[in-house]
Structure formats: structure tokens, C-alpha cells
CHARMM-style PDB file with segment names, atoms N, HN, CA, C and O in Angstrom:
ATOM      1  N   MET     1      30.887  29.499  68.000  1.00  0.00      PROA
ATOM      2  CA  MET     1      30.171  28.083  68.159  1.00  0.00      PROA
ATOM      3  C   MET     1      30.330  27.614  69.519  1.00  0.00      PROA
ATOM      4  O   MET     1      31.421  27.518  70.080  1.00  0.00      PROA
ATOM      5  N   SER     2      29.467  27.390  69.915  1.00  0.00      PROA
ATOM      6  HN  SER     2      28.581  27.468  69.459  1.00  0.00      PROA
ATOM      7  CA  SER     2      29.483  26.386  71.123  1.00  0.00      PROA
ATOM      8  C   SER     2      29.718  25.178  71.387  1.00  0.00      PROA
ATOM      9  O   SER     2      29.730  24.451  70.394  1.00  0.00      PROA
ATOM     10  N   ASP     3      29.959  24.566  72.608  1.00  0.00      PROA
ATOM     11  HN  ASP     3      29.949  25.157  73.415  1.00  0.00      PROA
ATOM     12  CA  ASP     3      30.217  23.672  72.748  1.00  0.00      PROA
ATOM     13  C   ASP     3      28.920  22.520  73.164  1.00  0.00      PROA
ATOM     14  O   ASP     3      28.222  22.776  74.145  1.00  0.00      PROA
ATOM     15  N   SER     4      28.685  21.352  72.410  1.00  0.00      PROA
ATOM     16  HN  SER     4      29.253  21.143  71.613  1.00  0.00      PROA
ATOM     17  CA  SER     4      27.725  21.145  72.559  1.00  0.00      PROA
ATOM     18  C   SER     4      27.897  19.295  73.321  1.00  0.00      PROA
ATOM     19  O   SER     4      28.886  18.671  72.936  1.00  0.00      PROA
ATOM     20  N   VAL     5      27.244  18.812  74.000  1.00  0.00      PROA
ATOM     21  HN  VAL     5      26.441  19.319  74.312  1.00  0.00      PROA
ATOM     22  CA  VAL     5      26.994  17.208  74.501  1.00  0.00      PROA
ATOM     23  C   VAL     5      25.952  16.648  73.855  1.00  0.00      PROA
ATOM     24  O   VAL     5      24.921  17.258  73.569  1.00  0.00      PROA
ATOM     25  N   PHE     6      26.274  14.979  73.496  1.00  0.00      PROA
ATOM     26  HN  PHE     6      27.111  14.484  73.728  1.00  0.00      PROA
ATOM     27  CA  PHE     6      25.339  14.293  73.186  1.00  0.00      PROA
ATOM     28  C   PHE     6      25.345  13.192  73.729  1.00  0.00      PROA
ATOM     29  O   PHE     6      26.408  12.809  74.216  1.00  0.00      PROA
ATOM     30  N   LYS     7      24.005  12.235  73.823  1.00  0.00      PROA
ATOM     31  HN  LYS     7      23.141  12.546  73.427  1.00  0.00      PROA
ATOM     32  CA  LYS     7      23.560  11.144  74.382  1.00  0.00      PROA
ATOM     33  C   LYS     7      23.252  10.314  73.248  1.00  0.00      PROA
ATOM     34  O   LYS     7      22.518  10.834  72.407  1.00  0.00      PROA
ATOM     35  N   LYS     8      23.707   8.969  73.006  1.00  0.00      PROA
ATOM     36  HN  LYS     8      24.304   8.547  73.689  1.00  0.00      PROA
ATOM     37  CA  LYS     8      23.425   8.490  72.235  1.00  0.00      PROA
ATOM     38  C   LYS     8      22.414   7.325  72.249  1.00  0.00      PROA
ATOM     39  O   LYS     8      22.355   7.042  73.445  1.00  0.00      PROA
ATOM     40  N   ILE     9      21.667   6.574  71.655  1.00  0.00      PROA
ATOM     41  HN  ILE     9      21.715   6.803  70.683  1.00  0.00      PROA
ATOM     42  CA  ILE     9      20.807   5.741  71.726  1.00  0.00      PROA
ATOM     43  C   ILE     9      21.024   4.487  71.145  1.00  0.00      PROA
ATOM     44  O   ILE     9      22.127   4.665  70.629  1.00  0.00      PROA
ATOM     45  N   GLU    10      20.662   3.201  70.858  1.00  0.00      PROA
ATOM     46  HN  GLU    10      19.765   3.057  71.277  1.00  0.00      PROA
ATOM     47  CA  GLU    10      20.527   2.210  70.022  1.00  0.00      PROA
ATOM     48  C   GLU    10      19.308   1.447  69.545  1.00  0.00      PROA
ATOM     49  O   GLU    10      18.793   0.640  70.319  1.00  0.00      PROA
ATOM     50  N   ILE    11      18.798   1.637  68.321  1.00  0.00      PROA
ATOM     51  HN  ILE    11      19.216   2.293  67.693  1.00  0.00      PROA
ATOM     52  CA  ILE    11      17.236   1.013  68.297  1.00  0.00      PROA
ATOM     53  C   ILE    11      17.575   0.293  66.961  1.00  0.00      PROA
ATOM     54  O   ILE    11      18.599   0.369  66.281  1.00  0.00      PROA
ATOM     55  N   VAL    12      16.277  -0.527  66.743  1.00  0.00      PROA
ATOM     56  HN  VAL    12      15.445  -0.589  67.295  1.00  0.00      PROA
ATOM     57  CA  VAL    12      16.183  -1.148  65.708  1.00  0.00      PROA
ATOM     58  C   VAL    12      15.040  -0.806  65.229  1.00  0.00      PROA
ATOM     59  O   VAL    12      13.984  -0.950  65.847  1.00  0.00      PROA
ATOM     60  N   GLY    13      15.190  -0.090  63.534  1.00  0.00      PROA
ATOM     61  HN  GLY    13      16.047   0.026  63.033  1.00  0.00      PROA
ATOM     62  CA  GLY    13      13.783  -0.134  62.794  1.00  0.00      PROA
ATOM     63  C   GLY    13      13.434  -1.328  61.796  1.00  0.00      PROA
ATOM     64  O   GLY    13      14.298  -1.836  61.081  1.00  0.00      PROA
ATOM     65  N   THR    14      12.041  -1.757  61.804  1.00  0.00      PROA
ATOM     66  HN  THR    14      11.340  -1.344  62.385  1.00  0.00      PROA
ATOM     67  CA  THR    14      12.248  -2.653  60.647  1.00  0.00      PROA
ATOM     68  C   THR    14      10.945  -2.036  59.398  1.00  0.00      PROA
ATOM     69  O   THR    14      10.140  -1.105  59.362  1.00  0.00      PROA
ATOM     70  N   SER    15      11.274  -2.987  58.650  1.00  0.00      PROA
ATOM     71  HN  SER    15      11.927  -3.743  58.679  1.00  0.00      PROA
ATOM     72  CA  SER    15      10.358  -2.744  57.318  1.00  0.00      PROA
ATOM     73  C   SER    15       9.682  -3.905  57.042  1.00  0.00      PROA
ATOM     74  O   SER    15       9.723  -4.805  57.881  1.00  0.00      PROA
ATOM     75  N   SER    16       8.735  -4.134  55.475  1.00  0.00      PROA
ATOM     76  HN  SER    16       8.701  -3.403  54.793  1.00  0.00      PROA
ATOM     77  CA  SER    16       8.435  -5.094  55.069  1.00  0.00      PROA
ATOM     78  C   SER    16       9.411  -5.101  53.403  1.00  0.00      PROA
ATOM     79  O   SER    16       9.757  -6.071  52.728  1.00  0.00      PROA
ATOM     80  N   LYS    17       9.618  -3.695  53.175  1.00  0.00      PROA
ATOM     81  HN  LYS    17       9.337  -2.907  53.723  1.00  0.00      PROA
ATOM     82  CA  LYS    17       9.416  -2.963  52.054  1.00  0.00      PROA
ATOM     83  C   LYS    17      11.381  -2.646  51.720  1.00  0.00      PROA
ATOM     84  O   LYS    17      11.794  -3.509  50.946  1.00  0.00      PROA
ATOM     85  N   SER    18      12.442  -1.697  52.131  1.00  0.00      PROA
ATOM     86  HN  SER    18      12.106  -0.996  52.760  1.00  0.00      PROA
ATOM     87  CA  SER    18      13.382  -1.681  52.598  1.00  0.00      PROA
ATOM     88  C   SER    18      14.069  -1.264  53.594  1.00  0.00      PROA
ATOM     89  O   SER    18      13.609  -0.861  54.663  1.00  0.00      PROA
ATOM     90  N   PHE    19      15.590  -1.369  53.180  1.00  0.00      PROA
ATOM     91  HN  PHE    19      15.964  -1.696  52.312  1.00  0.00      PROA
ATOM     92  CA  PHE    19      16.167  -0.831  54.133  1.00  0.00      PROA
ATOM     93  C   PHE    19      16.378   0.900  54.309  1.00  0.00      PROA
ATOM     94  O   PHE    19      17.136   1.318  55.185  1.00  0.00      PROA
ATOM     95  N   ASP    20      15.892   1.521  53.712  1.00  0.00      PROA
ATOM     96  HN  ASP    20      15.276   1.182  53.001  1.00  0.00      PROA
ATOM     97  CA  ASP    20      15.758   3.209  53.546  1.00  0.00      PROA
ATOM     98  C   ASP    20      14.200   3.107  54.869  1.00  0.00      PROA
ATOM     99  O   ASP    20      14.409   3.782  55.877  1.00  0.00      PROA
ATOM    100  N   GLU    21      13.067   2.486  54.848  1.00  0.00      PROA
ATOM    101  HN  GLU    21      12.897   1.938  54.029  1.00  0.00      PROA
ATOM    102  CA  GLU    21      11.866   2.554  55.068  1.00  0.00      PROA
ATOM    103  C   GLU    21      12.035   2.012  56.798  1.00  0.00      PROA
ATOM    104  O   GLU    21      11.442   2.419  57.797  1.00  0.00      PROA
ATOM    105  N   ALA    22      12.976   1.061  56.666  1.00  0.00      PROA
ATOM    106  HN  ALA    22      13.458   0.731  55.854  1.00  0.00      PROA
ATOM    107  CA  ALA    22      13.370   0.517  58.361  1.00  0.00      PROA
ATOM    108  C   ALA    22      14.267   1.845  58.813  1.00  0.00      PROA
ATOM    109  O   ALA    22      14.156   2.246  59.971  1.00  0.00      PROA
ATOM    110  N   THR    23      14.820   2.265  58.234  1.00  0.00      PROA
ATOM    111  HN  THR    23      14.911   1.940  57.293  1.00  0.00      PROA
ATOM    112  CA  THR    23      15.642   3.891  58.890  1.00  0.00      PROA
ATOM    113  C   THR    23      14.674   4.673  59.640  1.00  0.00      PROA
ATOM    114  O   THR    23      14.684   5.026  60.819  1.00  0.00      PROA
ATOM    115  N   ALA    24      13.616   4.919  58.460  1.00  0.00      PROA
ATOM    116  HN  ALA    24      13.608   4.632  57.502  1.00  0.00      PROA
ATOM    117  CA  ALA    24      13.079   6.155  58.832  1.00  0.00      PROA
ATOM    118  C   ALA    24      11.690   5.701  59.494  1.00  0.00      PROA
ATOM    119  O   ALA    24      10.877   6.544  59.873  1.00  0.00      PROA
ATOM    120  N   ASN    25      11.483   4.438  59.603  1.00  0.00      PROA
ATOM    121  HN  ASN    25      12.143   3.753  59.296  1.00  0.00      PROA
ATOM    122  CA  ASN    25      10.948   4.584  60.749  1.00  0.00      PROA
ATOM    123  C   ASN    25      11.509   4.300  62.193  1.00  0.00      PROA
ATOM    124  O   ASN    25      10.699   4.285  63.119  1.00  0.00      PROA
ATOM    125  N   ALA    26      12.985   4.050  62.473  1.00  0.00      PROA
ATOM    126  HN  ALA    26      13.644   4.063  61.720  1.00  0.00      PROA
ATOM    127  CA  ALA    26      13.236   4.034  63.255  1.00  0.00      PROA
ATOM    128  C   ALA    26      13.477   5.403  63.428  1.00  0.00      PROA
ATOM    129  O   ALA    26      14.442   5.270  64.181  1.00  0.00      PROA
ATOM    130  N   VAL    27      13.390   6.232  63.351  1.00  0.00      PROA
ATOM    131  HN  VAL    27      12.606   6.340  62.740  1.00  0.00      PROA
ATOM    132  CA  VAL    27      14.038   7.787  63.321  1.00  0.00      PROA
ATOM    133  C   VAL    27      12.792   8.501  63.946  1.00  0.00      PROA
ATOM    134  O   VAL    27      12.803   9.245  64.927  1.00  0.00      PROA
ATOM    135  N   ALA    28      11.435   8.033  62.992  1.00  0.00      PROA
ATOM    136  HN  ALA    28      11.426   7.429  62.195  1.00  0.00      PROA
ATOM    137  CA  ALA    28       9.930   8.970  63.374  1.00  0.00      PROA
ATOM    138  C   ALA    28       9.994   8.083  64.660  1.00  0.00      PROA
ATOM    139  O   ALA    28       9.533   8.716  65.610  1.00  0.00      PROA
ATOM    140  N   LYS    29      10.324   7.094  64.935  1.00  0.00      PROA
ATOM    141  HN  LYS    29      10.698   6.580  64.163  1.00  0.00      PROA
ATOM    142  CA  LYS    29       9.412   6.138  66.139  1.00  0.00      PROA
ATOM    143  C   LYS    29       9.918   7.010  67.415  1.00  0.00      PROA
ATOM    144  O   LYS    29       9.109   7.588  68.140  1.00  0.00      PROA
ATOM    145  N   ALA    30      11.650   7.072  67.683  1.00  0.00      PROA
ATOM    146  HN  ALA    30      12.308   6.603  67.093  1.00  0.00      PROA
ATOM    147  CA  ALA    30      12.496   8.170  68.235  1.00  0.00      PROA
ATOM    148  C   ALA    30      11.971   9.243  68.612  1.00  0.00      PROA
ATOM    149  O   ALA    30      11.957   9.715  69.748  1.00  0.00      PROA
ATOM    150  N   SER    31      11.356   9.809  67.293  1.00  0.00      PROA
ATOM    151  HN  SER    31      11.367   9.425  66.370  1.00  0.00      PROA
ATOM    152  CA  SER    31      11.137  11.366  67.538  1.00  0.00      PROA
ATOM    153  C   SER    31       9.547  11.731  68.547  1.00  0.00      PROA
ATOM    154  O   SER    31       9.037  12.729  69.057  1.00  0.00      PROA
ATOM    155  N   GLU    32       9.130   9.846  68.391  1.00  0.00      PROA
ATOM    156  HN  GLU    32       9.545   9.036  67.976  1.00  0.00      PROA
ATOM    157  CA  GLU    32       7.583  10.487  69.173  1.00  0.00      PROA
ATOM    158  C   GLU    32       8.169  10.246  70.638  1.00  0.00      PROA
ATOM    159  O   GLU    32       7.448  10.812  71.461  1.00  0.00      PROA
ATOM    160  N   THR    33       9.071   9.694  71.127  1.00  0.00      PROA
ATOM    161  HN  THR    33       9.656   9.234  70.459  1.00  0.00      PROA
ATOM    162  CA  THR    33       9.373   9.802  72.864  1.00  0.00      PROA
ATOM    163  C   THR    33      10.424  10.911  72.794  1.00  0.00      PROA
ATOM    164  O   THR    33      10.095  11.817  73.561  1.00  0.00      PROA
ATOM    165  N   MET    34      11.475  11.150  72.208  1.00  0.00      PROA
ATOM    166  HN  MET    34      11.742  10.415  71.585  1.00  0.00      PROA
ATOM    167  CA  MET    34      12.316  11.787  72.465  1.00  0.00      PROA
ATOM    168  C   MET    34      12.746  13.370  72.069  1.00  0.00      PROA
ATOM    169  O   MET    34      12.442  13.525  70.886  1.00  0.00      PROA
ATOM    170  N   SER    35      13.251  14.419  72.536  1.00  0.00      PROA
ATOM    171  HN  SER    35      13.497  14.294  73.497  1.00  0.00      PROA
ATOM    172  CA  SER    35      13.384  15.458  71.332  1.00  0.00      PROA
ATOM    173  C   SER    35      14.783  15.428  71.594  1.00  0.00      PROA
ATOM    174  O   SER    35      15.448  14.603  72.219  1.00  0.00      PROA
ATOM    175  N   GLY    36      15.140  16.570  70.952  1.00  0.00      PROA
ATOM    176  HN  GLY    36      14.599  17.241  70.444  1.00  0.00      PROA
ATOM    177  CA  GLY    36      16.386  16.775  70.327  1.00  0.00      PROA
ATOM    178  C   GLY    36      17.357  16.183  69.924  1.00  0.00      PROA
ATOM    179  O   GLY    36      18.540  16.357  70.217  1.00  0.00      PROA
ATOM    180  N   LEU    37      16.835  15.378  69.156  1.00  0.00      PROA
ATOM    181  HN  LEU    37      15.874  15.237  68.918  1.00  0.00      PROA
ATOM    182  CA  LEU    37      17.118  14.531  68.001  1.00  0.00      PROA
ATOM    183  C   LEU    37      17.982  15.156  67.524  1.00  0.00      PROA
ATOM    184  O   LEU    37      17.623  16.333  67.518  1.00  0.00      PROA
ATOM    185  N   SER    38      19.633  14.964  66.812  1.00  0.00      PROA
ATOM    186  HN  SER    38      19.925  14.008  66.818  1.00  0.00      PROA
ATOM    187  CA  SER    38      20.365  15.694  65.779  1.00  0.00      PROA
ATOM    188  C   SER    38      20.890  14.861  64.701  1.00  0.00      PROA
ATOM    189  O   SER    38      20.994  15.442  63.621  1.00  0.00      PROA
ATOM    190  N   TRP    39      21.335  13.323  64.750  1.00  0.00      PROA
ATOM    191  HN  TRP    39      21.250  12.850  65.627  1.00  0.00      PROA
ATOM    192  CA  TRP    39      22.117  12.757  63.809  1.00  0.00      PROA
ATOM    193  C   TRP    39      21.565  11.206  63.942  1.00  0.00      PROA
ATOM    194  O   TRP    39      21.195  10.816  65.049  1.00  0.00      PROA
ATOM    195  N   PHE    40      21.525  10.476  62.989  1.00  0.00      PROA
ATOM    196  HN  PHE    40      21.826  10.793  62.090  1.00  0.00      PROA
ATOM    197  CA  PHE    40      21.963   9.153  63.379  1.00  0.00      PROA
ATOM    198  C   PHE    40      22.968   8.493  62.190  1.00  0.00      PROA
ATOM    199  O   PHE    40      23.378   8.865  61.090  1.00  0.00      PROA
ATOM    200  N   GLU    41      23.103   7.481  62.915  1.00  0.00      PROA
ATOM    201  HN  GLU    41      22.770   7.179  63.808  1.00  0.00      PROA
ATOM    202  CA  GLU    41      24.374   6.485  62.424  1.00  0.00      PROA
ATOM    203  C   GLU    41      23.725   5.015  61.827  1.00  0.00      PROA
ATOM    204  O   GLU    41      22.993   4.390  62.595  1.00  0.00      PROA
ATOM    205  N   VAL    42      23.944   4.556  60.695  1.00  0.00      PROA
ATOM    206  HN  VAL    42      24.538   5.064  60.072  1.00  0.00      PROA
ATOM    207  CA  VAL    42      23.410   3.172  60.282  1.00  0.00      PROA
ATOM    208  C   VAL    42      24.611   2.137  60.843  1.00  0.00      PROA
ATOM    209  O   VAL    42      25.784   2.303  60.510  1.00  0.00      PROA
ATOM    210  N   VAL    43      24.272   1.282  61.545  1.00  0.00      PROA
ATOM    211  HN  VAL    43      23.319   1.147  61.815  1.00  0.00      PROA
ATOM    212  CA  VAL    43      25.555   0.326  62.826  1.00  0.00      PROA
ATOM    213  C   VAL    43      25.317  -1.078  61.484  1.00  0.00      PROA
ATOM    214  O   VAL    43      26.171  -1.471  60.689  1.00  0.00      PROA
ATOM    215  N   GLU    44      24.179  -1.464  61.602  1.00  0.00      PROA
ATOM    216  HN  GLU    44      23.486  -1.144  62.248  1.00  0.00      PROA
ATOM    217  CA  GLU    44      23.802  -3.115  60.974  1.00  0.00      PROA
ATOM    218  C   GLU    44      23.040  -3.087  59.837  1.00  0.00      PROA
ATOM    219  O   GLU    44      22.409  -2.059  59.594  1.00  0.00      PROA
ATOM    220  N   LEU    45      22.980  -4.015  59.103  1.00  0.00      PROA
ATOM    221  HN  LEU    45      23.492  -4.851  59.300  1.00  0.00      PROA
ATOM    222  CA  LEU    45      21.536  -4.240  57.824  1.00  0.00      PROA
ATOM    223  C   LEU    45      21.910  -5.454  58.670  1.00  0.00      PROA
ATOM    224  O   LEU    45      22.978  -5.742  59.212  1.00  0.00      PROA
ATOM    225  N   ARG    46      20.186  -6.382  58.616  1.00  0.00      PROA
ATOM    226  HN  ARG    46      19.319  -6.148  58.176  1.00  0.00      PROA
ATOM    227  CA  ARG    46      20.384  -7.519  58.397  1.00  0.00      PROA
ATOM    228  C   ARG    46      18.924  -7.770  58.046  1.00  0.00      PROA
ATOM    229  O   ARG    46      18.244  -6.909  58.604  1.00  0.00      PROA
ATOM    230  N   GLY    47      18.197  -8.594  57.357  1.00  0.00      PROA
ATOM    231  HN  GLY    47      18.749  -9.294  56.904  1.00  0.00      PROA
ATOM    232  CA  GLY    47      17.227  -9.234  57.495  1.00  0.00      PROA
ATOM    233  C   GLY    47      16.181 -10.652  57.867  1.00  0.00      PROA
ATOM    234  O   GLY    47      16.730 -11.729  58.100  1.00  0.00      PROA
ATOM    235  N   ALA    48      15.062 -10.567  57.888  1.00  0.00      PROA
ATOM    236  HN  ALA    48      14.616  -9.692  57.699  1.00  0.00      PROA
ATOM    237  CA  ALA    48      14.368 -11.986  58.115  1.00  0.00      PROA
ATOM    238  C   ALA    48      14.196 -12.445  56.908  1.00  0.00      PROA
ATOM    239  O   ALA    48      13.867 -11.769  55.933  1.00  0.00      PROA
ATOM    240  N   ILE    49      14.459 -13.865  56.934  1.00  0.00      PROA
ATOM    241  HN  ILE    49      14.727 -14.414  57.725  1.00  0.00      PROA
ATOM    242  CA  ILE    49      14.146 -14.854  55.625  1.00  0.00      PROA
ATOM    243  C   ILE    49      13.006 -15.464  55.854  1.00  0.00      PROA
ATOM    244  O   ILE    49      12.963 -15.889  57.009  1.00  0.00      PROA
ATOM    245  N   GLU    50      11.731 -15.761  55.018  1.00  0.00      PROA
ATOM    246  HN  GLU    50      11.765 -15.416  54.080  1.00  0.00      PROA
ATOM    247  CA  GLU    50      10.744 -16.460  55.538  1.00  0.00      PROA
ATOM    248  C   GLU    50      10.389 -17.706  53.864  1.00  0.00      PROA
ATOM    249  O   GLU    50      10.098 -17.233  52.765  1.00  0.00      PROA
ATOM    250  N   ASN    51      10.465 -18.560  54.017  1.00  0.00      PROA
ATOM    251  HN  ASN    51      10.701 -18.944  54.910  1.00  0.00      PROA
ATOM    252  CA  ASN    51      10.417 -19.726  52.397  1.00  0.00      PROA
ATOM    253  C   ASN    51      11.345 -19.113  51.062  1.00  0.00      PROA
ATOM    254  O   ASN    51      11.139 -18.972  49.857  1.00  0.00      PROA
ATOM    255  N   GLY    52      12.352 -18.870  51.896  1.00  0.00      PROA
ATOM    256  HN  GLY    52      12.520 -18.985  52.875  1.00  0.00      PROA
ATOM    257  CA  GLY    52      13.792 -18.282  50.713  1.00  0.00      PROA
ATOM    258  C   GLY    52      12.850 -16.927  50.099  1.00  0.00      PROA
ATOM    259  O   GLY    52      12.661 -16.954  48.883  1.00  0.00      PROA
ATOM    260  N   LYS    53      12.393 -16.024  50.694  1.00  0.00      PROA
ATOM    261  HN  LYS    53      12.547 -16.002  51.682  1.00  0.00      PROA
ATOM    262  CA  LYS    53      11.786 -15.050  50.348  1.00  0.00      PROA
ATOM    263  C   LYS    53      12.500 -13.843  51.824  1.00  0.00      PROA
ATOM    264  O   LYS    53      12.563 -14.158  53.013  1.00  0.00      PROA
ATOM    265  N   VAL    54      12.942 -12.480  51.195  1.00  0.00      PROA
ATOM    266  HN  VAL    54      12.890 -12.225  50.230  1.00  0.00      PROA
ATOM    267  CA  VAL    54      13.022 -11.686  52.285  1.00  0.00      PROA
ATOM    268  C   VAL    54      11.684 -11.065  52.869  1.00  0.00      PROA
ATOM    269  O   VAL    54      11.032 -10.269  52.194  1.00  0.00      PROA
ATOM    270  N   LYS    55      11.254 -11.491  54.272  1.00  0.00      PROA
ATOM    271  HN  LYS    55      11.784 -12.138  54.820  1.00  0.00      PROA
ATOM    272  CA  LYS    55      10.600 -11.202  54.687  1.00  0.00      PROA
ATOM    273  C   LYS    55      10.153  -9.795  55.315  1.00  0.00      PROA
ATOM    274  O   LYS    55       9.068  -9.231  55.173  1.00  0.00      PROA
ATOM    275  N   GLN    56      11.650  -9.238  56.292  1.00  0.00      PROA
ATOM    276  HN  GLN    56      12.531  -9.696  56.407  1.00  0.00      PROA
ATOM    277  CA  GLN    56      11.658  -8.140  56.893  1.00  0.00      PROA
ATOM    278  C   GLN    56      12.774  -7.823  57.319  1.00  0.00      PROA
ATOM    279  O   GLN    56      13.533  -8.557  57.951  1.00  0.00      PROA
ATOM    280  N   TYR    57      13.026  -6.298  56.889  1.00  0.00      PROA
ATOM    281  HN  TYR    57      12.409  -5.701  56.375  1.00  0.00      PROA
ATOM    282  CA  TYR    57      14.228  -5.942  56.637  1.00  0.00      PROA
ATOM    283  C   TYR    57      14.527  -5.034  57.935  1.00  0.00      PROA
ATOM    284  O   TYR    57      13.633  -4.300  58.359  1.00  0.00      PROA
ATOM    285  N   GLN    58      15.874  -5.089  58.609  1.00  0.00      PROA
ATOM    286  HN  GLN    58      16.600  -5.684  58.265  1.00  0.00      PROA
ATOM    287  CA  GLN    58      16.053  -4.478  59.886  1.00  0.00      PROA
ATOM    288  C   GLN    58      17.822  -3.574  59.959  1.00  0.00      PROA
ATOM    289  O   GLN    58      18.926  -3.520  59.417  1.00  0.00      PROA
ATOM    290  N   VAL    59      17.131  -3.115  60.868  1.00  0.00      PROA
ATOM    291  HN  VAL    59      16.234  -3.158  61.308  1.00  0.00      PROA
ATOM    292  CA  VAL    59      18.256  -1.618  60.531  1.00  0.00      PROA
ATOM    293  C   VAL    59      18.534  -1.394  61.868  1.00  0.00      PROA
ATOM    294  O   VAL    59      17.635  -0.987  62.603  1.00  0.00      PROA
ATOM    295  N   THR    60      19.888  -1.643  62.379  1.00  0.00      PROA
ATOM    296  HN  THR    60      20.618  -1.973  61.781  1.00  0.00      PROA
ATOM    297  CA  THR    60      20.356  -1.139  63.624  1.00  0.00      PROA
ATOM    298  C   THR    60      21.127   0.687  63.432  1.00  0.00      PROA
ATOM    299  O   THR    60      21.989   1.121  62.668  1.00  0.00      PROA
ATOM    300  N   VAL    61      20.439   1.233  64.344  1.00  0.00      PROA
ATOM    301  HN  VAL    61      19.738   0.880  64.964  1.00  0.00      PROA
ATOM    302  CA  VAL    61      20.495   2.932  64.376  1.00  0.00      PROA
ATOM    303  C   VAL    61      20.889   3.589  65.520  1.00  0.00      PROA
ATOM    304  O   VAL    61      20.285   3.456  66.585  1.00  0.00      PROA
ATOM    305  N   ARG    62      22.164   4.509  65.334  1.00  0.00      PROA
ATOM    306  HN  ARG    62      22.654   4.617  64.469  1.00  0.00      PROA
ATOM    307  CA  ARG    62      22.443   5.136  66.691  1.00  0.00      PROA
ATOM    308  C   ARG    62      22.009   6.252  66.465  1.00  0.00      PROA
ATOM    309  O   ARG    62      22.347   6.831  65.433  1.00  0.00      PROA
ATOM    310  N   ILE    63      20.867   7.026  67.677  1.00  0.00      PROA
ATOM    311  HN  ILE    63      20.592   6.555  68.516  1.00  0.00      PROA
ATOM    312  CA  ILE    63      20.826   7.808  67.474  1.00  0.00      PROA
ATOM    313  C   ILE    63      21.282   9.137  68.532  1.00  0.00      PROA
ATOM    314  O   ILE    63      20.926   8.986  69.701  1.00  0.00      PROA
ATOM    315  N   GLY    64      21.924  10.224  68.253  1.00  0.00      PROA
ATOM    316  HN  GLY    64      22.213  10.346  67.303  1.00  0.00      PROA
ATOM    317  CA  GLY    64      22.365  11.313  68.764  1.00  0.00      PROA
ATOM    318  C   GLY    64      21.594  12.655  69.095  1.00  0.00      PROA
ATOM    319  O   GLY    64      21.155  13.481  68.296  1.00  0.00      PROA
ATOM    320  N   CYS    65      21.535  12.663  70.682  1.00  0.00      PROA
ATOM    321  HN  CYS    65      21.892  11.992  71.332  1.00  0.00      PROA
ATOM    322  CA  CYS    65      20.649  13.255  71.098  1.00  0.00      PROA
ATOM    323  C   CYS    65      21.219  14.677  71.576  1.00  0.00      PROA
ATOM    324  O   CYS    65      22.386  14.440  71.887  1.00  0.00      PROA
ATOM    325  N   LYS    66      20.979  15.947  71.771  1.00  0.00      PROA
ATOM    326  HN  LYS    66      20.031  16.140  71.518  1.00  0.00      PROA
ATOM    327  CA  LYS    66      21.467  16.846  72.493  1.00  0.00      PROA
ATOM    328  C   LYS    66      21.118  16.575  73.551  1.00  0.00      PROA
ATOM    329  O   LYS    66      19.976  16.165  73.757  1.00  0.00      PROA
ATOM    330  N   VAL    67      22.154  16.759  74.656  1.00  0.00      PROA
ATOM    331  HN  VAL    67      23.082  17.092  74.489  1.00  0.00      PROA
ATOM    332  CA  VAL    67      21.965  16.824  75.848  1.00  0.00      PROA
ATOM    333  C   VAL    67      21.943  18.965  76.850  1.00  0.00      PROA
ATOM    334  O   VAL    67      22.894  19.532  77.388  1.00  0.00      PROA
ATOM    335  N   ASP    68      20.626  19.429  76.693  1.00  0.00      PROA
ATOM    336  HN  ASP    68      19.854  18.969  76.255  1.00  0.00      PROA
ATOM    337  CA  ASP    68      21.095  20.680  77.439  1.00  0.00      PROA
ATOM    338  C   ASP    68      21.571  20.852  78.423  1.00  0.00      PROA
ATOM    339  OT1 ASP    68      21.849  21.995  78.783  1.00  0.00      PROA
TER     340      ASP     68
END
């Protein structure tokens, strides 16, 4: 097994439906502009409230990208 080096970025994904969808949205968007995505780590869960109801789910995600 060879040694590897990774770069980490931190982004926030959002969804009006769920934390799972917010996470998937973050990873999908990152994959559109970056290559070598290898893993992700959910760092924070939070949300927005409007009129006493959940308006938006927000997930802070760290994504690891392999450095060539």
C-alpha cells in the first residue's frame, strides 16, 4: 500500500428536505469542480427556522481530496 496525501476543504450543503440531502448536495457540487474526492466528514448540523417551522437543513462538510 502506498502512502497518500490529502487536501481538505470545508463547504456547507443545504436542503429544504433533510440533513442527508444537504450532505449529498454538498458532495455532488464539490465533485463538479474538483477531482480526486476520497472521503467526507460531517462537522456540523444546523438549520434555519421560519414561522416556527424548519425552512432549511444545513450541513458543514469537510471533503478530502487526494493530492497527486
